[in-house]
N, C-alpha and C positions, 0 to 999 in steps of 0.2 A: 293538233291536240296531243297526239302521241309523243311528239318531240317535247312539248311543254311538260307533259306528265313525267317523261324520263328525266328531264332536268330537275324537277321537283324531288323525285326519288333520290337522285344523286346528291342534291343539296341536303336533304334530310339525312342521308347516310353519312355524308361528310360531317355534319353537325354532331351526329351520334358518336362517330369515331373521335372527333375532337373533344367532346365532353367526357368520353371514357378514358382519354389519354392521360397519363400521369406525368406531372412535371418532374424534371430531373431533380434528384435530391442532392443538396438542400436548395430550396428556392426561397427560404426566409431564415432569419437568425435562429441559431440553436442554443439552447440553455445548457450550461455545464455546471451541475451542482457540485460544490466541494463541501462535504459534511463536517468540516473542521474550520477553525478561525483562519483569517489571513496570516501569511507569514510562515506557516509550518511547512514541512516537507510535502504533505499532500497538496497543499495550496500551490506551492511553487511548481511542482511537476504538472498539476492540472492546468495552471496558467500557461506554462510552456507549450503543452500540446494543443491547448485551445488556440493560442496565437498561430501556431503552425497550420492547424486545420482551417482557420479563418483565411489565411493567405492562399492555401492550396485549393480549397473548395469554393472560394468566392463569396462566402456568406459569414457574418460574424458568429463566432462561437463565444458566447458571453458567459463568463464565470460568475456564479452566484454562491456566496458563502452562506450555508445554513447549518450552523453548528449546534451542538447540544446533545445530551444523552449519549455520550461516547460515540457520536457520529450517527446515531439512529434517526435523529430528526431529519437530516438531509437525505439519508438513504430512503426513508419512508416517503418523503415528498417525491422522490424520483419514482418509486414503485407505484405511487398513486397517480402519476402523470399519464397522459395519453400515449399509447404505444405507437407513435408515429415517427420516431427518430429525431424529434425536435426537443427532447429532454434526455440528457446523458448525466451520469454521476460518476465521480471518481471514488472508487472503492479501495479498501486496504484490508489486510488480514484481520484486523480487529473488527471491522464492520461486517465482514462476510463470514469469517470462520470462528471467531472467538466470542463476540457478543451473543450470538444465538445459544451458546452453551453456558453462558454466565448469568443471563438475565431473562426475565419474562418479556417477550417481544409482542408487539401489536401487529407485526407483519413478518413474513419469512423472506429474508433477502435472497436466499438461494432458490426460491421458487418464484418470487415476484419480480426478480431482476434477471435480465439476460446478459451473460458474459459477452463482452465484445473483444477486448484485447488487453493484455498486460503491457503497460507502458515502460515501467522502469522498476528497478529494485535498489534497495539501500541496505548495506550491511549494518548489523548491530556490532558494537565493539565492547569488549570487556575492559573497563578502566578502573584503576585504583588510586587512592590517595598516594602521592609520592613518598610520604613518610612510612607507608606500610612496607615492611621489610621483605618484599617479594618483587622479582623482576620477570618471572615466568609463570605460566599457568600451573606447572608442576609445583612450584614453591607455594603458590596460593592454596592449592589443594592440601598440601602437607600442613600448612599453617592452620587451615580450617579444621582439619582432622585432629590436630594437636590440641586445639582450643575450641571444641564444639560449642556453638551458641554465642561465642564472644564477638565474632565478626558480624557486621550488618551490611545490608545492601539497600540502596535506594532504587526507586523506579518512578517513571514519569506518570504512571497511572496503573490502576489495577486492571489486568487483562490485556494490556498492550504487549507487543512482541518483546520489548525490553524486560518487562516483568516475567513473562513466560520463558524467556531465554534464561533468566537467572534460576527459575524453578527447574528447567530442564538440566541446567548445569548441576544443581544440587542433587537431582535424581541420578544423574549419570556418575557423579563422583561420590555419592554417599556422604555428603557433608551437611552440616546443620548451620545455616547462615540466616540471620534474622532479617525479615523484610520490613522496610520502612517506606510506605507509599507516599508519594508527593502528588501535588496537582500540577503536573507539567515537568518537563525536562529541566528547565532553567533553575527552579528552586533546588532540585536534587543535585544538579551539578555544582551549584553554589555551596551546598553543604558538604559535598564530596571534596571540593577544593579547600574548604575550611576545616576538614577533619572530623565533622560531625558524623559522617558515615564512612565506611571503609572502601566500598566498591560499588559498582553499578554496571549494568549494561545500558547502552544508549545508542540511538541512531548515529552513525558515523558523521553525517554532516554537522550535527549539533556538537559532537565531542571533539572533532578534529582540531579546531582552533585552539582548544585548551591543551590538547596533546602536544601540538607544535610549540606552545608557549611554555610547556613544562609544568603547568599547573595540575595536570593529572598524568598518570602513566598508563599507556595502553599495553595490554598483554596479548590480545588476539582478537581477530574478527570471527563472526559467527557463521559466515558462509562457507560453502565447501571449497571455494577457490579464493585465493588472495584477491584483494580489490585493487583496481588501478589507482584509486585515490590514496592508498597507503600500502604500496607493494611490499614494504619491508616488514609489515605486520604478519605474523603467521596466522593460520586458521586454528580454531580449537581442535579440529580433527588432526592437524599436524602436531598439536601440543599434547597429544595423549588421549583425546576423546573422539575416536573414530565414529563417523556417522553424525556428529553434531552438525545441525543445519538449521539456521534461523535467519530470517531476513525480513525487512519491511519491503512492501511493494505497493505499487499504485497502478490502478487499472480502470478502464472505462467499461461501464455497464449501461444498459437501457431498460426501460420497462418491459416486462415479459409480454410477448405478443407483438413486439416491433417486427416489421417484415424482415425476413432473412436477407433480402437484397440490400436493404439499408444497413443491416449489421455487417454484412460482408464488405460493403463499400467502405465503411468506417474502418473496419479491420485492415483492409488492403491499404488504405491511405496512411493509417498510422504506421503500419509495417514499413511502408516506403519511407516515411519521414524518419523512422528510427535508424534507417541505414545511412542517412546523410551525416557527413562529418560535422556539419554545423550543429545539428541537434545533439549528437553525441558529446560534442565539446560543451554545449550548454548544460547537459546533464552532469558531466564530470565536474563542472564548477561547483555544483551543490552536492557532490559526493554520491551521485546516482549513476547507474549503468542501464543502458537500454536492454529491453527484454524482447518484446514482440511475440510472434507466434500466432497460431490459429485460435479460433474460438474454442475448439475442443481441447487445446492445450491449456487454456485458461480454466475450463471446467474441471480438468484433471487436477490442476493446482488447488482449486477450491476443495475438492474432495480429499486430496492427500493431506492438506493442512488442517482440515476439519478433524480428521482422524488423529493427526499428530498432536494438535493442541488440546483436543478432547482428552487424550491420555494424560497429558501434563496437568490439565485442570483437575482431573479426577484423582491423580496420584497425590497432588499437592493439597487437595481439598479447598481449592480457591473458590471464594464466594464474592459476588458483586456487592459493593457497599452503597 
């Protein structure tokens, strides 16, 4: 009887241990929300990293586009999801650091989403109509000061990094250039090439083909370092605006409360992927550069850019429409 009783105890103990054991993450498909339409830079980078994570972790990372409200719809959907690691979202400066300062939000992305890792960054570039009589940033500043209010600039949206890059430029140069907002980069670029507007800041991947064709003229990039995609272009800091720094970036986040072990596993795997030549080449083809880093690095970026763009928003008196 004692032997049978001992076996029963061992059996029950084994079942308890097995029931409490956690399956290795991930053990089923992971949803990756992209809060913008297909085809844009956020979508492209999101799909690239989802594909790599699917291959390396052995489960599908399935991209779901949920666009609308300047990215807020998709971000809120992620924030409201179960914090179990099976929903991720691709965030960007607009959705994390700018929208909360421009509009009334039904959720707080900085409190309700946990930073995981920054995947890649994309420079913005200052471009002008080729007929504008300037070939350098200095010449553009001189022209804008000579004829205040005569020049105008387009933007892909109110509150995006291209828009705020232009307002930062105006603030640092003391110039008055009129803002003409558009619904997307494409229409703004079309009007710039047609001469309806004089200049604009835009993400480098969208602008680069038109720069190469000569339909627009590039003066400088907005990052602190020159970009590998256009190494001949100077930075704005090199061009007489020390400290100018603006870029688009794309990062993974998860619902707040997701276990640290899961967040660290995703962070570690993405950092490994970002170091591979294959992935870096895939990013370079769309004008992006790998970033990576720790979760704390990402949190610091959010805090720094919230302060930077908040100052620009207040100085320019920008309001959401």
